[in-house]
N, C-alpha and C positions, 0 to 999 in steps of 0.2 A: 834716740830711738829711730831705728830704720823702718821706714814705711814699705810694706810689701806692694809690689806693682802687679796690677791685673794684666795678665798677658792674654790677648784674644787670639785664639787659635782657629784657623779655618779648617775645612775638610781636607783630609788627606786625599791623594789621588785614588787610593784604593777604596776609601769610603764613597767618594763621588762615583766611581765606576759601579760599586754595588748598588747605589741608589738608582742610577740610570738603568741598570740591568733589571732591577725589581719593577721600576716604572714601565719599562718596555714589555715585560711579561704581563703585567696587569692590563696594559693597553691592548696587547694582542688577544687577551682573553675577553676583554669587555667590548672591543670594537665590533665584532660580528653581531653580538647581542644588541648593541646600540643601533647598528644599521637595520637589523630586523625589526626593532621597535619603531624606528622612524618610518620604515616601509609599511608597517602595519597601521600606523596612525594615518599616513597619507592615503592608504587604500580604504580605510574606514571612512575617511572624510569624503573621498570620491563616491563611495557607495551611498553615503547619506545624501549627497547632492543629487545623485541619480534617482534615489527614492523620492526625494523632494520634488524633482522635476515631474515624475510620474504622478504623484499625488496632486500636484498643482494642475497638471494637464487634465486629470479627471475632473477636478472641481471646475475648471474652465469649460470643459465640455458640457457639464450640467448647467453652469451659469449662463453660457451663451446659447445653449440649445443647438450647438453645432459640433460635429466631430473634431476632436483634437488628435492629430496624428503625430507619430514619433518616427524619426529616421536617424541613421548615423550621419554625421556631418563633419566637414573639415573646419577646424577652429580657425577663425580669421585672425590674422596677425595685426592688421591695421583697421582703423575705423571705417575706411573706405571700402574694405573688402566685405562682400556679402556672404553670409552663410548659405550654403546650399545642401540639399539632400544627397548623400551618397547611397550606394546600394548595400543592402545587408550582405549580398553575395561577395562583397569586397572584404571578406572577413580576415583572410590571411593569417589563420591561426591565432586570431584574437588581437592582432597588432594593426589591423587595417582601419579600425574605427577610432578616430581621434576623440570624438565626443558624440553627444546626442542632442537633437533639436526637436522641440515640440512646437507645433503650429496649428492654428485654427484653420480648418479647411473651409474657407468662406464660400467658395464656388462649388463645393461638393464634387470635385473631380478626382479626389483620391490622390492628389499629388501637390507638391509645393510650387506655388507661383509667387515670386517675390513682389510683384506689383498688385497682387490681390489678397493673398493670405497673410495672416499676422503671426509673427513669431511669438510664442508664449514664453519660452525659456530655453536657454542653451547651457549645457554642462560640458566642461572639458574633462575628458579622461586622460588623454595625452595631447600635448600641444607642441607648437613650434616644429611641425613636420612639413617640409616643403614638397615631398613627393613620396611615392611608394618605395623609392630606393632608400628613404631615410628610416625605414623600419628597423634596420640593423643598428641604428645609433643607440648609444646608452641612454639617451633622453626618453626612449620609449620604455616606461617602467611598468605599465599596467596592461594586462590582457583582459578582455571581456568576452564572456560566453553567454549565449542565450539558448535555452533548450525548452522542451515542453514535457508535460506529464506523459507517461507511457500510453495512456488511453488514446491520445491524439498526437503521437510522435511525428506523424507525417507532416504536420504543420511546420515544424522546425526543420525537419530533414530535407524537405523539398520546397516549401513555400517561402522561405526567407531568401528568395531569388528574384531576379528581374526587378520589377517596379513595386513589389509588395512592401507595405509599411505595417507598423503596429499602430493601434489607435484606440482611443476611448470614444464611445458613442454618447449621444446626449443623455441617455439614461444611465450612464456610468459604467456600462459593461465594456470589457476589453477584448480585443481580437486582432486578427491579421487579415490583410487583403489588399486590394488595389482597385483603381478605376472609379468611374462615376456611379457604380452600383451602390455607393453610399446612400444614394437617394432612395434605394429600395433594398436596404440591408437584408441579406439572407435569402433573397428570392432567386438570384441567378448563380449563387455559389462563388461570386468574386470576393466576398468578404465572409470570413468565418468568425462569428462573434460568440463569445461566451461558450467556447467549445473546449478550452484547455487551460490548465494552469501554466503560466510562463515562468521559467526559472532564469534569473539573472545572477551570474557569478563573476566577480572581479578577482583577479589573481595577480600577485606581484610577479613580474617576469623572472626575477632572480630567485625568489623563495616561493616558487609556484605551489609546492606541496604543503607548505605550512602557513603562508600568509595569503588568506583569501577571505572573501565576504560574499554571502549569498542572501538573496531575498526572492520572494515569490509574488507574482501578480495573479490573483484569483480570477476566474471567469467574470465575476461581478465587479472586478476592478480594484479590489482592496489589495494593499501591500502587506505582506507578512515577512518580517525580517527573521532570518535564522540566527539564533544566538544560543548561549549555553542553557537558557531556560526551556527552549522548545525543540532543540535539535534532535532529541530522542523521542519527541512526541509527534513531529511532523515528518512524514515519510519523505517528502520531496526535499527536505533539508539534508537528507542522507543519501539521496540518489546520486550515483556516479554519472557525471556528464561525459559524453563521448563526442 
């Protein structure tokens, strides 16, 4: 009796080419969607970190009974490098701010002094940037915009310049200003406290129209995140930023 032999056959060249072609088509379809998903996750993570910084800054202002101020900052690359405040006017279409720093203004002069004031928290939005010339690099993924409610639009149109910072007062209220008038908030006009809602929006540089995250700081210092539940109920969540 003759035993039949099992003959193992491999793929033919045509079958292999068909499989490669189908795989390539599927990857071409899925890759952009995967990139957009990863970008959305990263953006949401940065937005959550920035919201946490602001919420913690407010709680520290209330706890220490001292103003906690917020400024853009260059993210340090090495432990020996000190964080410093940058100007909000170095906006550069949303690419000039590497991150944000919150610090306790211990001497009440409205500015950051590394030998006096204490850093509360630092959040990196973009990092590993050596200079302003690096903003064209692909490593710059996220743009950040800050605007204000229409009622007090001037605060963001003109006041986010020079030495002005954002800040929480010891009573938890939020505002914008500069200088030692923190000692007498509201008396000489150098600080505008509880005058406007501030809108923070983070956008992916590549998918700017579709991948974005927005939240709002109320005059009282509370954080409202814009999401699918409230975007149609909160007017500032729908406001077009310019």
